[in-house]
N, C-alpha and C positions, 0 to 999 in steps of 0.2 A: 336783558336780565331783569326779572321782575322780583321784587322783595316784598313779602306779605307778612305783616305781624300776626303772630298768634294771639289768642286771647289772654295768655299769660305774658305779662310784660317782660321784655328782655330776650324774646325768642322770635326769630323770623325764619320763613321759608323762603328759599332762594330758587326761582325757576329760570334756568339759563335758556338762551336760544340756542337750539340744537340744529346744526347744519348737517344734512345727510345727503348722500347719493349712493350710487352703486359702489363706490369705493370704501364707504364707511361713514364715520361721524367726526365732526369737530365742534367744540363748544369751549367758551370761557367758564370753567367752574368756579373761579374765584376772581373778584376784582376788588382790591383793597379800597379804591376810591369810591366806588359804588356802595360798599358795605359801610364805609365811614360816613357816607351822606345820611344814611338811616340809623345807624347805631350811635354816631356821635364822635367816633374815633376808629382808627384802622385797628385790625386784629394784629397783635404781635405774634410772630411766628417764632415760638420757642421750642416746639417739639411737634413732630409728625408721627402719627401712629397708624398701623394697619391691623385690622381685626378680622379674622376669618372665623365663621361660626357654622357648625351643623344645623340642620332644620330643628326647630323648636328649642334652640338655646336661647335663654333669657339672660342678658347682661344688665347689671344696674341693680337698684338705682344709685348712681354715683354723683358725688359732689365734692367740693373742696372748701376748706375754710376760707373766709374772706375777712381781711385782706390776706393774700392777693387773689385767692380763687383761681379758677381755671376756665376761661371762655373756650369754646370749641366750635369748630366749623366742620360740619360732618356731611359726607356724601357717600353713597352706595356705588362701588365701581363694578360689582358683580352680584347677580341675583337680586334678592329683595329682603328687606327688613321693614318691620313696623317700629319706628321710632317713637319714644315717648319723652315728654318733657313734664316734670313734676316741680311744682312751686313749694319749695322747702324753706322759704325765707320767712321767719317768724315776723308778724306784723304786716305781711303783704295782703292786700285786698284779695288776692286769689290764693292764698295759703291753702295747701292741701289739694289744689286742683290739679289735674293731669290732662294732657292732650296728646293724642297720636298724631304722627306724621309719617306717611308712607314714603320710603326712599327705595329706588330700584335702578337698574341698569338701562332702563327705557326712557323714563322722564328725565332722569339725571338731576333730580332736584337736589338741593343741599339745605342744610339747617344751621342756623347760627344760634348758640345757646350761651347766654351771658353768664358771668360770675355769680355764683350763689344758687343757680337752678340745678335741679336734679335731672340727670339723663340716663336713659337706658333703651333697650330694643330687644325684639325678638326675631329671630331669623325665620323667614318664611320659606326659604329654599336652602338646599345644601350648598355648602361653601359660600354662603353670603359673606361679602367682603366689604367692609366699611374702611374708608381712608378719611382721616380727619387730623386737623392741625389744632394745637393748643396755645393758648397765651402764655402759659407757664410750664416749666418742666415738671415732671411727676415729683411729688413730695409726699412720701409715705406717712410722714408725721401729720400732715394736714388733709389726707384723703379720708373721706367718709362714705358710708353707704346706708341705704335704707332697703329693708327687705322687699323685693319686688312683689312678693305674694302676700304683703300686709293686707289682711281682709278689711281693715278699717279704710285703708287708702283706696281699695277696690279696683285696681287696675284691671281692665277686661282683656287679658292677654288672649290672643286667637289660637290657643293650643290647649289640649287636654293633658299634655305631658311635658310641662316646662323642665328644661334641663338647666340647673344652676350650679355655679361654683360653690365650694365649701364656704367661702367668704361671704357671698351674697345669701346663701341660705341661713347663715348665722347672724346676718346683719339685723339690727334692731328695727322695730316698727317705727313709723313716724311719731307716734305718741312717745315711745320709749326714748328715741333721740332727742325729742324736744324736752323731756323731763330731765335728760342728763346734760342739757345745755350744749348739744352737739349740732344744732341747726344754725345756719346763717341768720343773721339779722337783717331785715329788710331795709332799715335806715342806713345801716352800715354798708350794705351792698350799693344802694343808690348813691350814697356819698362817694364811694370808691369810684363807681363809674362816672360820676360827675367830675371827679378829679381827673380822670383819663380824658374825658371831653375837653376840659379846660386846658390841659397840657397839649392836646392836639391842636386846639385853636390858637394857643400861644405860638406853637411851632409852625403854624401855616403862614406862608408868605402873604402880606398885606395886598388887598386888591388895589391895583393902580388905577388912578382916575386918568381919563384921557381927554383932552380938548381938541376940538376940530378947528 
């Protein structure tokens, strides 16, 4: 299992080792210990979601208030999507930047998205199916969205006919959300994740010294 950080801090692409033969495939699509090694703490499994989308459906850009935010671990179990991470954290050195990550049922890559980052995707195939686990349960009061077609944000979606939900179509632009004070603060996000790291370190068993 290989974990590669994106240019946006707090996001990693996970490439599992896929074992395949005439019978099919087997892979470890999640390892809490391997993820904790790079992130600093394990992902708390609070909720698991399954999303099925028709071709050209665009979902996002979604994020949650921090604290507690909502970290996600995402993989595509059927078809293909082009996932996008957007840095919506005010004060971040990469604020406003976005990055695409392809997810499909061939490479079986996964994506980790930390608290405070925006997340969305476009379905490249019919019945594109995402399975993802979240660190917090759904909280409608703290859930936020940015319009995925915001021209200033300029996400280059690979479709001429994007299909959006009413909620996403009516979502504010990045600038509007910032002006309304709806975006996460970068310093608060990093402080929150640092607290998770410290709690994990404190709970970890001490390394035993051995003498020969």
